FIVO-709100 format. One line per field, with one value per residue: residue number from 1; residue in one letter; x, y, z of N, C-alpha, C in turn. Coordinates in steps of 0.05 Angstrom, whole numbers, plus 5000, padded with zeros to 4 digits. Atoms other than C-alpha are relative to their C-alpha. Layout:
// residues N
i NUM,...
aa A,...
n_u X,...
n_v Y,...
n_w Z,...
ca_u X,...
ca_v Y,...
ca_w Z,...
c_u X,...
c_v Y,...
c_w Z,...
//
This chain:
// residues 86
i 1,2,3,4,5,6,7,8,9,10,11,12,13,14,15,16,17,18,19,20,21,22,23,24,25,26,27,28,29,30,31,32,33,34,35,36,37,38,39,40,41,42,43,44,45,46,47,48,49,50,51,52,53,54,55,56,57,58,59,60,61,62,63,64,65,66,67,68,69,70,71,72,73,74,75,76,77,78,79,80,81,82,83,84,85,86
aa M,Y,L,V,A,I,A,W,I,Y,V,V,L,M,M,A,I,A,E,A,T,S,S,G,G,T,L,L,G,A,L,V,T,F,A,L,Y,G,L,L,P,L,A,I,V,M,Y,L,M,G,T,P,M,R,A,R,A,R,K,A,A,E,A,A,A,R,D,D,M,A,A,I,S,A,P,D,P,S,R,P,A,P,P,S,A,P
n_u 5015,4995,5003,5030,5005,4994,5020,5027,4993,4990,5022,5017,4981,5000,5026,5000,4986,5027,5022,4990,4993,5027,5015,5017,4989,4984,4980,5020,5002,4981,4987,5020,4994,4977,5004,5014,4997,4977,4993,5013,5001,4974,4988,5017,4992,4973,5011,5009,4977,4981,5005,4992,4975,4998,5010,4980,4979,5004,4991,4974,4990,5012,4980,4974,5011,5003,4975,4977,5005,4995,4971,5001,5009,4986,4970,4976,4987,4971,5000,4996,5026,4998,4995,5024,4995,5003
n_v 5017,5004,4979,4998,5020,4990,4976,5009,5020,4982,4984,5020,5003,4976,4992,5023,4987,4983,5018,5019,4986,4977,5011,5020,5019,5031,5013,5010,4981,4998,5012,5004,4976,5011,5017,4997,4971,4991,5028,5015,4987,4987,5031,4996,4987,5010,5022,4991,4983,5019,5024,4997,5006,5035,5009,4996,5018,5030,5001,5002,5028,5010,5000,5014,5025,5005,4998,5028,5019,4997,5004,5031,5017,4988,5021,4986,4998,5006,5029,5019,5017,5028,5014,5010,5037,5002
n_w 4997,4974,4982,4990,4983,4969,4987,4995,4970,4981,4989,4988,4974,4976,4995,4978,4974,4985,4984,4981,4978,4991,4969,5002,5022,4998,5021,5024,5018,5015,5013,5023,5022,5015,5019,5022,5014,5006,5004,5019,5024,5010,5011,5022,5020,5015,5022,5025,5012,5013,5022,5026,4997,5003,5025,5019,4993,5014,5033,5008,4995,5016,5023,4995,5001,5030,5005,4992,5008,5031,4996,4991,5019,5023,5000,4987,5022,4996,5012,5022,5004,4999,5027,5007,5006,5023
ca_u 1074,1107,1109,1034,1032,1074,1037,0973,1002,1030,0965,0926,0977,0966,0888,0898,0942,0887,0835,0877,0899,0828,0790,0732,0774,0803,0860,0808,0783,0848,0868,0805,0818,0883,0864,0804,0820,0892,0917,0860,0851,0922,0937,0871,0900,0976,0946,0913,0969,1016,0976,1005,1078,1060,1030,1094,1135,1092,1097,1171,1181,1132,1179,1239,1207,1191,1259,1299,1252,1266,1343,1334,1299,1339,1402,1467,1505,1572,1555,1570,1502,1494,1514,1455,1438,1450
ca_v 4239,4224,4290,4295,4228,4252,4318,4283,4228,4288,4329,4265,4252,4321,4309,4241,4274,4327,4274,4235,4297,4337,4330,4291,4251,4180,4141,4097,4153,4175,4115,4106,4179,4157,4093,4118,4194,4176,4102,4073,4133,4147,4068,4075,4135,4106,4042,4078,4127,4069,4034,4067,4054,3977,3971,4000,3952,3888,3913,3917,3848,3823,3845,3825,3753,3759,3780,3724,3674,3700,3699,3625,3604,3643,3603,3621,3654,3636,3560,3518,3484,3415,3369,3354,3279,3256
ca_w 7162,7226,7251,7248,7286,7345,7353,7353,7412,7444,7448,7469,7522,7556,7547,7584,7640,7650,7655,7705,7752,7753,7818,7780,7732,7736,7715,7678,7643,7622,7600,7554,7530,7511,7475,7440,7421,7413,7398,7360,7305,7296,7281,7227,7200,7191,7160,7109,7094,7088,7037,6973,7004,7015,6944,6916,6956,6932,6857,6870,6902,6848,6790,6829,6832,6752,6745,6778,6745,6674,6694,6718,6653,6607,6574,6598,6537,6566,6559,6506,6472,6485,6418,6378,6367,6303
c_u 5000,5000,4977,4994,5010,4992,4975,5005,5007,4969,4981,5007,4994,4969,4990,5012,4974,4984,5008,5006,4972,4986,4974,5010,5013,5017,4987,4992,5020,5011,4978,5000,5022,4998,4976,4996,5034,5010,4987,5001,5023,5008,4977,5015,5026,4999,4993,5018,5022,4985,5011,5035,5006,4990,5023,5015,4993,5003,5030,5011,4989,5020,5021,5001,4999,5027,5022,4984,5008,5033,5002,4992,5014,5028,5018,5016,5031,5008,4996,4970,5007,5006,4971,5000,4997,4978
c_v 4993,5015,5005,4982,5006,5019,4990,4981,5022,5019,4978,4997,5018,4996,4979,5006,5025,4986,4997,5019,5023,4983,4981,4978,4975,4990,4984,5015,5009,4979,4992,5025,4993,4984,5011,5028,4994,4974,4990,5020,5004,4966,4999,5019,4993,4976,5014,5017,4982,4986,5000,4992,4963,4992,5003,4975,4969,5002,4997,4970,4980,4993,4991,4968,4993,5003,4974,4968,5004,4996,4965,4984,5005,4985,5016,5003,4989,4973,4991,4985,4972,4988,4993,4969,4998,4986
c_w 5031,5019,5006,5019,5030,5015,5007,5033,5018,5013,5014,5029,5023,5007,5026,5024,5009,5008,5024,5024,5010,5020,4985,4982,5013,4987,4976,4975,4980,4978,4975,4984,4977,4978,4973,4982,4988,4978,4973,4970,4990,4987,4972,4981,4985,4984,4977,4990,4992,4979,4971,5006,5000,4972,4984,5011,4989,4968,4999,5001,4981,4969,5003,4996,4967,4988,5000,4983,4971,4998,5003,4976,4975,4991,5004,4975,4999,5000,4980,4991,5003,4972,4994,4995,4966,4986
//
């Protein structure tokens, strides 16, 4: 996943450099090219590709919290039971 992102940023960086150094290009055009062809689409794609990983992490955190609550509410077998009232 990260290899594709690095390659895409490299290609867009080369496009921006070509825009900035061409005779009809400007630095503003290069920045717009880098932002609109590189950063914005890459951020959206990386967010969408990371969704399953975030969902797994959320489920694992919820399961850990559930296990912690179960451990807190369960009686401790090593502790003796309180005496019953007569």
